C-alpha positions in Angstrom: 115.1 114.4 78.1 118.1 116.9 78.4 120.4 116.5 81.3 122.7 119.2 82.2 122.6 121.3 79.2 125.2 124.1 79.4 125.5 126.5 76.6 126.6 130.1 76.3 126.2 131.9 73.3 127.8 135.4 71.9 127.1 138.1 69.9 128.6 137.6 66.0 128.5 133.9 66.4 126.8 131.3 64.5 126.3 128.0 66.2 125.3 124.6 64.9 123.3 122.3 67.2 123.6 118.8 65.8 122.7 115.3 66.9 120.2 112.3 66.1 116.7 112.5 65.8 114.9 112.8 69.2 118.3 114.0 70.8 116.5 117.3 72.1 117.4 119.8 69.8 114.3 121.0 69.0 113.2 120.9 72.9 116.5 122.9 73.7 115.6 125.5 71.3 112.0 125.7 72.6 113.3 126.2 76.2 115.8 129.2 74.8 112.8 130.8 73.1 110.8 130.6 76.2 107.8 128.0 74.9 109.1 125.4 77.3 110.4 125.8 81.0 113.2 123.8 82.1 113.2 121.9 85.4 116.2 122.9 86.5 118.5 125.5 86.2 119.1 129.0 85.0 118.5 130.7 81.7 119.6 134.2 80.7 118.1 135.7 77.6 118.8 139.0 75.3 115.7 141.2 75.2 114.4 140.0 71.8 114.9 136.6 70.3 113.7 135.5 66.7 112.8 132.1 66.4 111.9 129.6 63.2 110.5 126.2 64.1 110.6 123.5 62.2 107.2 123.6 61.5 106.2 126.8 59.9 103.9 128.9 62.1 102.0 130.4 59.4 98.0 131.2 58.9 96.6 129.6 55.6 94.4 132.6 54.6 96.8 135.4 55.2 99.1 136.5 52.6 102.8 137.1 52.6 102.6 140.6 53.3 99.8 140.1 55.7 102.2 137.8 57.6 104.8 140.4 57.7 102.1 143.1 59.2 101.0 140.8 61.8 104.2 139.3 63.3 105.9 142.7 62.8 103.2 144.4 64.8 103.7 141.8 67.8 107.4 142.7 68.1 106.3 146.4 68.0 107.5 147.5 64.9 106.1 150.5 63.2 104.2 150.4 59.7 107.0 151.8 57.9 109.6 149.6 59.8 107.3 146.6 58.8 107.2 147.6 55.1 110.9 148.3 54.7 112.0 145.0 56.9 109.4 142.9 54.6 110.7 144.5 51.5 114.4 143.9 52.2 113.5 140.2 53.5 111.4 139.4 50.6 114.7 140.8 48.1 117.1 138.9 50.3 115.2 135.5 50.3 113.9 136.1 46.5 110.3 135.5 46.9 109.0 139.0 46.4 106.8 138.1 43.6 104.6 135.9 46.3 104.0 139.1 48.6 100.6 139.1 47.9 99.9 135.3 47.7 97.7 133.5 50.1 100.0 131.2 52.4 97.9 128.3 51.2 98.8 128.8 48.0 102.9 128.6 48.5 105.0 125.9 47.8 106.8 124.4 50.8 110.1 125.9 50.2 108.3 129.2 49.8 106.7 128.8 53.4 110.2 128.1 54.5 111.3 131.2 53.6 108.6 133.0 55.0 109.1 131.0 58.4 112.5 132.3 58.4 111.9 136.0 57.4 109.2 136.3 60.1 112.1 135.1 62.5 114.4 137.8 61.3 112.1 140.6 61.7 112.9 143.1 64.1 116.5 142.4 64.0 116.7 140.3 66.9 120.1 139.8 68.6 119.7 136.1 69.0 118.0 134.0 66.2 117.1 130.2 66.6 116.7 128.5 63.6 115.3 124.8 63.8 116.2 123.2 60.4 115.3 126.5 58.5 116.4 125.4 55.2 115.4 121.7 54.9 112.9 122.9 52.0 115.3 125.1 50.4 116.3 124.7 46.9 120.1 125.5 46.2 120.0 129.1 45.5 117.9 129.7 48.3 120.5 127.9 50.5 123.1 129.9 49.1 121.2 133.2 50.1 120.5 131.9 53.5 124.0 131.8 54.3 124.9 135.0 52.7 121.9 136.3 55.1 123.4 134.5 58.2 127.0 136.0 57.4 125.5 139.5 57.3 123.6 139.0 60.5 126.8 137.7 62.2 128.5 140.9 61.1 126.0 142.7 62.6 126.5 141.1 65.9 123.5 138.7 65.8 124.2 135.1 67.5 122.4 132.6 65.1 121.8 128.9 66.5 121.1 126.5 63.7 119.7 123.1 64.1 121.2 121.1 61.1 121.8 117.4 59.6 123.9 118.7 57.0 127.4 118.0 57.5 128.6 120.8 55.1 126.7 123.5 57.2 129.1 122.9 60.4 131.8 124.0 58.5 130.4 127.8 58.1 129.8 127.8 61.8 132.0 129.2 64.6 130.7 126.4 67.0 129.3 123.2 66.7 127.7 121.3 69.7 126.3 117.8 69.5 123.5 116.7 71.9 123.6 112.9 72.6 121.7 111.1 75.3 120.3 114.9 77.0 123.8 116.4 77.3 125.4 118.7 75.2 128.9 118.4 74.1 131.2 120.8 72.0 132.5 119.4 68.8 134.6 122.5 67.6 
């Protein structure tokens, strides 16, 4: 249960959210994205939020490209914008060879790439990532951080739930969630 969480996020920040399993990190992200409602308090959001849940929200029988079309149209992108964004993200995360593969046939790591790419569609100003790179190989993990730094330069705020201590060194702010309370670590 979350108690008195006070979190202010700014453009161009990468923020790490750490804490023990069950501390409420995923719940906090679901509240921030609007999937859960807080019992008390006030929440102010930017116009477009990208969300990468821990469990990939993918359709087994759709191809990677079809996912881009579906999610891209849901955020109001034109066909041309969807195609351009898809090509860029497929290249940046190095999984273009799977563009026409059915999701059911993808490895766990490739599904994680797709899950992340869908959260980045439409260039959201706030991106909430719940352990986005848990299934990534080392090369993809490095590509992820290159992409995060590029998005930060564009003024995007990125919040990453992570259990990796080396991640926190790459972040502007680190918050620890413990016993339902959020404390700033750095």
